[in-house]
C-alpha positions as CSV (number, residue, x, y, z in Angstrom):
1,M,14.7,-20.3,28.9
2,A,13.2,-23.2,30.9
3,Q,10.0,-24.9,31.8
4,L,9.7,-25.8,35.4
5,K,7.4,-28.6,36.7
6,I,7.0,-29.4,40.5
7,S,4.9,-32.3,41.5
8,G,3.8,-33.3,44.9
9,L,6.5,-31.6,46.7
10,H,7.0,-31.9,50.4
11,K,9.8,-30.7,52.7
12,H,10.3,-31.8,56.3
13,F,13.1,-30.3,58.4
14,R,13.7,-30.1,62.2
15,G,10.2,-31.3,62.9
16,V,8.5,-28.7,60.6
17,H,6.4,-29.6,57.6
18,A,7.6,-26.6,55.6
19,V,6.2,-27.4,52.2
20,R,2.9,-29.4,51.8
21,G,2.3,-31.1,48.6
22,V,3.0,-28.3,46.1
23,D,2.2,-28.8,42.4
24,L,3.4,-26.0,40.1
25,D,4.0,-25.7,36.4
26,I,6.0,-22.6,35.2
27,S,6.2,-21.9,31.5
28,D,9.2,-20.8,29.4
29,G,10.0,-17.2,29.9
30,E,7.3,-16.6,32.6
31,F,7.9,-14.3,35.6
32,T,6.4,-16.1,38.5
33,V,6.3,-14.5,42.0
34,L,5.9,-16.7,45.2
35,V,4.4,-14.5,47.7
36,G,3.0,-15.0,51.3
37,P,3.6,-14.2,54.9
38,S,6.8,-15.2,56.7
39,G,7.0,-18.9,57.4
40,C,4.6,-19.9,54.6
41,G,7.2,-21.9,52.8
42,K,8.0,-19.8,49.8
43,T,11.9,-19.5,50.4
44,T,12.1,-23.2,51.2
45,L,10.4,-24.0,47.9
46,L,12.8,-21.7,46.1
47,R,15.8,-23.2,47.7
48,A,14.5,-26.7,46.7
49,I,14.4,-25.6,43.1
50,A,18.0,-24.3,43.3
51,G,19.0,-27.6,45.0
52,L,20.0,-26.0,48.3
53,E,17.4,-27.9,50.1
54,E,16.8,-31.7,49.6
55,V,13.2,-32.6,49.0
56,S,11.4,-34.9,51.2
57,E,8.9,-36.2,48.6
58,G,7.9,-35.3,45.1
59,T,9.8,-34.2,42.0
60,I,11.3,-31.1,40.4
61,E,11.7,-31.2,36.7
62,I,13.5,-28.5,34.5
63,D,12.8,-29.0,30.8
64,R,11.4,-32.5,31.6
65,E,14.6,-33.6,33.4
66,V,14.2,-34.6,37.1
67,M,16.5,-32.5,39.2
68,N,16.2,-34.1,42.7
69,D,19.5,-35.8,42.5
70,V,21.2,-33.1,40.4
71,R,23.8,-30.8,42.2
72,P,23.1,-27.1,42.5
73,S,26.1,-26.3,40.3
74,D,24.7,-28.6,37.5
75,R,21.1,-27.2,37.3
76,D,21.8,-24.3,35.2
77,V,20.1,-21.9,37.6
78,A,21.3,-18.6,39.0
79,M,20.2,-17.3,42.4
80,V,20.2,-13.7,43.7
81,F,20.1,-13.5,47.4
82,Q,18.7,-11.0,50.0
83,N,22.1,-10.1,51.3
84,Y,23.9,-9.6,48.0
85,A,26.7,-12.2,49.0
86,L,29.5,-10.2,47.2
87,Y,33.2,-10.8,47.8
88,P,34.2,-7.7,49.8
89,H,37.9,-7.9,48.7
90,M,37.1,-8.1,45.0
91,K,36.2,-5.2,42.8
92,V,32.9,-5.2,41.0
93,Y,34.4,-6.5,37.7
94,K,35.7,-9.6,39.5
95,N,32.6,-10.1,41.6
96,I,30.6,-10.4,38.4
97,A,33.2,-12.5,36.5
98,F,34.1,-14.8,39.4
99,G,31.8,-17.7,38.3
100,L,32.9,-17.5,34.7
101,M,36.6,-17.3,35.7
102,A,36.0,-20.6,37.9
103,R,34.6,-22.2,34.7
104,K,37.8,-21.1,32.8
105,L,35.9,-19.3,30.1
106,P,38.1,-17.5,27.6
107,R,39.1,-14.0,28.9
108,A,37.6,-12.2,25.9
109,E,34.3,-13.9,26.5
110,I,34.2,-13.1,30.1
111,D,35.1,-9.4,29.4
112,A,32.3,-9.2,26.8
113,R,29.7,-10.8,29.2
114,V,30.7,-8.7,32.2
115,K,30.7,-5.4,30.2
116,R,27.3,-6.3,28.6
117,A,25.7,-7.1,32.0
118,A,27.1,-3.9,33.5
119,A,25.7,-1.8,30.7
120,M,22.3,-3.3,31.0
121,L,22.3,-2.7,34.8
122,G,23.8,0.9,34.6
123,I,26.9,0.0,36.6
124,A,29.5,0.2,33.8
125,D,31.3,3.0,35.6
126,L,31.5,1.1,38.9
127,L,33.6,-1.9,37.6
128,E,36.7,-0.8,39.5
129,R,35.0,-0.2,42.8
130,L,34.9,-2.4,45.9
131,P,31.6,-3.4,47.3
132,R,32.0,-1.2,50.4
133,Q,32.2,1.9,48.0
134,L,28.6,1.1,46.7
135,S,25.2,2.0,47.8
136,G,22.7,-0.8,48.5
137,G,21.0,-0.5,45.1
138,Q,24.3,-0.6,43.4
139,R,25.4,-3.8,45.3
140,Q,22.1,-5.5,44.4
141,R,22.8,-4.6,40.8
142,V,26.2,-6.2,41.0
143,A,24.7,-9.4,42.5
144,I,22.1,-9.5,39.6
145,G,24.9,-8.9,37.1
146,R,26.8,-11.9,38.5
147,A,23.6,-14.0,37.7
148,I,23.1,-12.6,34.3
149,V,26.6,-13.3,32.9
150,R,26.1,-17.0,33.5
151,N,23.2,-17.0,30.9
152,P,21.2,-19.5,33.1
153,Q,18.0,-21.1,31.9
154,L,16.4,-20.3,35.3
155,F,16.7,-17.1,37.5
156,L,15.8,-17.3,41.1
157,F,15.4,-14.2,43.4
158,D,15.0,-14.5,47.2
159,E,13.6,-11.3,48.5
160,P,16.4,-9.3,46.7
161,L,14.9,-5.9,47.6
162,S,14.0,-6.3,51.2
163,N,17.2,-4.5,52.5
164,L,16.6,-1.4,50.4
165,D,14.7,1.7,51.4
166,A,11.4,2.5,49.8
167,Q,12.6,4.7,46.9
168,L,15.4,2.3,45.9
169,R,12.8,-0.6,46.0
170,D,10.6,1.2,43.6
171,E,13.5,1.9,41.3
172,M,14.9,-1.7,41.5
173,R,11.4,-3.2,40.8
174,G,11.4,-1.2,37.5
175,E,15.0,-2.5,36.7
176,I,14.1,-6.1,37.3
177,K,10.9,-5.8,35.3
178,R,12.8,-4.2,32.4
179,L,15.5,-6.9,32.7
180,H,12.9,-9.7,32.3
181,Q,11.5,-7.9,29.3
182,E,14.9,-7.7,27.7
183,I,16.3,-11.1,28.3
184,A,13.0,-13.1,28.5
185,T,14.4,-15.8,30.7
186,T,12.1,-17.7,33.2
187,M,12.3,-16.0,36.6
188,I,11.0,-17.1,40.0
189,Y,10.9,-14.3,42.6
190,V,10.2,-14.7,46.3
191,T,8.7,-11.8,48.4
192,H,6.4,-11.1,51.3
193,D,5.5,-7.7,49.7
194,Q,2.3,-7.8,47.9
195,I,3.0,-4.6,45.9
196,E,6.2,-6.2,44.4
197,A,4.1,-9.4,43.6
198,M,1.4,-7.3,41.8
199,T,3.9,-5.1,39.8
200,L,6.4,-7.8,38.8
201,A,4.5,-11.0,38.1
202,D,3.0,-12.6,35.0
203,R,1.7,-15.0,37.6
204,I,1.4,-14.9,41.3
205,V,1.6,-18.0,43.5
206,L,0.2,-17.1,46.9
207,M,1.3,-19.5,49.6
208,R,0.0,-20.2,53.1
209,D,1.3,-22.7,55.6
210,G,3.3,-24.5,53.0
211,R,0.5,-24.8,50.5
212,I,-0.6,-22.8,47.4
213,E,-3.7,-20.8,48.4
214,Q,-4.3,-19.5,44.9
215,Q,-2.4,-18.8,41.8
216,G,-3.0,-16.8,38.6
217,A,-2.5,-13.5,36.9
218,P,-2.2,-10.6,39.4
219,L,-5.6,-9.1,38.6
220,D,-7.3,-12.3,38.7
221,L,-6.2,-12.8,42.3
222,F,-7.0,-9.3,43.2
223,E,-10.5,-9.1,41.6
224,R,-11.5,-12.6,42.3
225,P,-9.9,-13.9,45.4
226,A,-10.6,-17.6,46.2
227,S,-10.6,-17.1,50.0
228,L,-10.7,-14.4,52.7
229,F,-6.9,-14.9,53.2
230,V,-6.2,-14.0,49.6
231,A,-8.5,-11.1,49.6
232,G,-6.9,-9.7,52.8
233,F,-3.4,-10.2,51.7
234,L,-3.5,-8.6,48.3
235,G,-4.3,-4.9,48.2
236,S,-3.1,-1.8,50.0
237,P,-4.8,-0.5,52.0
238,K,-6.3,-3.9,52.6
239,M,-10.0,-5.0,51.9
240,N,-12.6,-4.1,54.4
241,F,-14.5,-7.1,55.8
242,L,-18.0,-6.8,57.2
243,R,-19.7,-9.8,58.9
244,G,-23.4,-10.4,58.4
245,T,-26.2,-12.7,57.4
246,L,-27.2,-13.7,53.9
247,L,-30.9,-13.0,53.2
248,R,-32.8,-14.5,50.3
249,A,-36.2,-13.4,49.2
250,D,-37.6,-14.6,45.7
251,S,-34.7,-14.0,43.3
252,A,-33.0,-11.2,45.4
253,E,-30.2,-11.4,47.8
254,S,-29.0,-9.0,50.5
255,I,-26.7,-9.0,53.6
256,R,-27.9,-7.8,57.0
257,L,-24.7,-6.5,58.8
258,Q,-24.0,-7.4,62.4
259,D,-25.4,-4.0,63.6
260,G,-28.9,-5.5,62.7
261,G,-30.1,-2.3,61.0
262,T,-27.9,-2.0,57.8
263,V,-29.0,-4.1,54.8
264,L,-27.0,-4.1,51.7
265,P,-28.5,-5.5,48.5
266,L,-26.3,-7.9,46.4
267,P,-26.6,-7.2,42.6
268,R,-25.5,-10.9,41.7
269,A,-28.2,-13.0,43.1
270,G,-28.5,-16.8,42.6
271,A,-24.8,-17.6,42.2
272,R,-24.2,-18.8,45.7
273,N,-24.9,-22.6,45.5
274,G,-24.9,-24.4,48.8
275,V,-25.2,-21.3,51.0
276,Q,-28.5,-21.2,52.8
277,N,-30.8,-18.4,53.6
278,G,-29.6,-17.0,57.0
279,A,-26.0,-18.3,56.7
280,P,-23.3,-16.2,58.2
281,V,-21.2,-14.5,55.6
282,I,-18.4,-12.0,55.2
283,L,-18.6,-9.1,52.8
284,G,-15.3,-7.8,51.3
285,L,-15.1,-4.2,50.0
286,R,-12.0,-2.6,48.8
287,P,-11.4,1.0,49.8
288,E,-11.4,2.1,46.1
289,H,-15.0,0.8,45.9
290,V,-16.1,3.1,48.7
291,T,-16.1,6.6,47.3
292,R,-17.8,10.0,47.9
293,A,-21.3,10.0,46.6
294,T,-22.1,12.7,44.0
295,G,-25.7,11.9,43.1
296,T,-28.2,9.1,42.9
297,A,-26.3,5.8,43.3
298,P,-26.2,3.7,40.1
299,H,-27.5,0.2,39.8
300,G,-25.5,-2.1,42.0
301,A,-24.4,0.5,44.4
302,V,-25.8,2.0,47.7
303,R,-25.6,5.4,49.1
304,L,-25.1,5.9,52.9
305,D,-24.5,8.9,55.1
306,V,-21.6,8.2,57.5
307,K,-19.7,9.9,60.1
308,I,-15.9,10.0,59.5
309,E,-13.7,8.9,62.4
310,L,-10.2,9.0,60.8
311,V,-8.7,10.9,57.9
312,Q,-5.5,10.0,56.3
313,P,-4.4,12.3,53.4
314,T,-1.8,10.9,51.0
315,G,-1.7,13.7,48.4
316,S,-3.9,12.9,45.6
317,R,-6.1,10.5,47.7
318,T,-7.5,10.7,51.3
319,Y,-8.3,7.6,53.1
320,A,-11.2,8.2,55.4
321,T,-12.5,5.6,58.0
322,F,-16.1,5.3,59.3
323,R,-18.2,2.7,61.0
324,L,-21.0,0.4,59.7
325,G,-22.2,-1.2,62.9
326,E,-19.3,-3.0,64.6
327,A,-17.0,-2.8,61.5
328,A,-14.5,0.0,60.6
329,V,-14.6,0.8,56.9
330,M,-12.0,2.6,54.9
331,A,-13.1,4.7,51.8
332,E,-10.7,6.0,49.2
333,L,-11.8,9.6,48.5
334,Q,-10.4,12.5,46.4
335,A,-8.0,14.7,48.2
336,H,-10.5,17.4,49.5
337,D,-13.6,15.2,49.8
338,V,-13.2,15.3,53.6
339,S,-11.0,17.4,55.8
340,R,-11.4,16.3,59.4
341,P,-12.8,13.7,61.7
342,G,-16.3,14.2,62.8
343,E,-17.7,15.3,59.4
344,T,-20.8,13.5,58.0
345,I,-20.6,12.8,54.3
346,A,-22.5,10.6,51.8
347,V,-20.5,7.6,50.4
348,E,-21.2,5.3,47.6
349,I,-20.5,1.7,48.0
350,N,-20.0,-0.3,44.7
351,L,-21.5,-3.7,45.6
352,R,-20.9,-4.9,42.0
353,R,-17.1,-5.1,42.9
354,A,-17.7,-6.7,46.4
355,A,-16.5,-10.1,47.4
356,L,-18.5,-12.6,49.5
357,F,-17.1,-15.3,51.7
358,D,-18.6,-18.1,53.7
359,A,-18.0,-17.1,57.4
360,A,-17.3,-20.8,58.3
361,T,-14.9,-21.9,55.5
362,E,-13.7,-18.5,54.6
363,K,-14.0,-19.5,51.0
364,A,-15.3,-17.3,48.3
365,I,-19.0,-17.8,47.5
């Protein structure tokens, strides 16, 4: 296992400031996921850790040793790429063993390591096949096996599942999660898929424009987003955003939506320091916090009659869209709560779980 420390990291290339002052500490055995939209700098950061990109400024330390001038082959890290990077003319056994053979390890040790990795990944019966005879999921398992046999102190994954179909991605996520639990090695995983980030990570590092926007445990980011960007990136379906004005009267707070007629009371008043009465704000509501009303709304919730415009059944859940003023709002309902567009139903909005953002700074308040 390894502890990783990144301090003041910048990367410039081809006129692009790809990474902008990143500070990051990753503990021994932690599974950290770097996530964000395309072009946010997450893969550049991963390649810098591997030594495949030279840093412009700052330091990378592994177990308190500065790695900036250490060759990739001497950093004791293993990287799994998006495109598998298998040797097409070599059978699976040799693909997995190649790095160990290059290091001239004893044949018996190579054989033991290859067979152990193959057994862990469920590919023991594929060792005599060529890559072209394998499915995408099997090829990715071979690529992971090649990394495992090296017994590195740090695993790096660069969007390893993006070439797989949806069902295989689900299966491989479970395999990678199980692998981390079994070998307990520090892992850093890059993806643009927020579902992968939420399901795999001990800690999510959400990047934007080369910087870290927020980091923490998956549920911390999901339930307490620090900005509008974080709130909108994490969650599927995404969070609903409603623009309005913050109203204060005595010790109570509410939001008047842009339609001018809808006022939603806020159950957590008095915690929005620096935000003035009448300030423009954005209310964030996740679809699962907008449900079918079954009776009197509990404390911290409001009940509204709405006209459904769009119905999207998914099996056990139905996502229904309606309008509050100018904003389209998606609700997560039970399968048979609504059957067709045009229905008017009562919904309950749980404002205790709502997020609130300053419309000017887009920061949480």
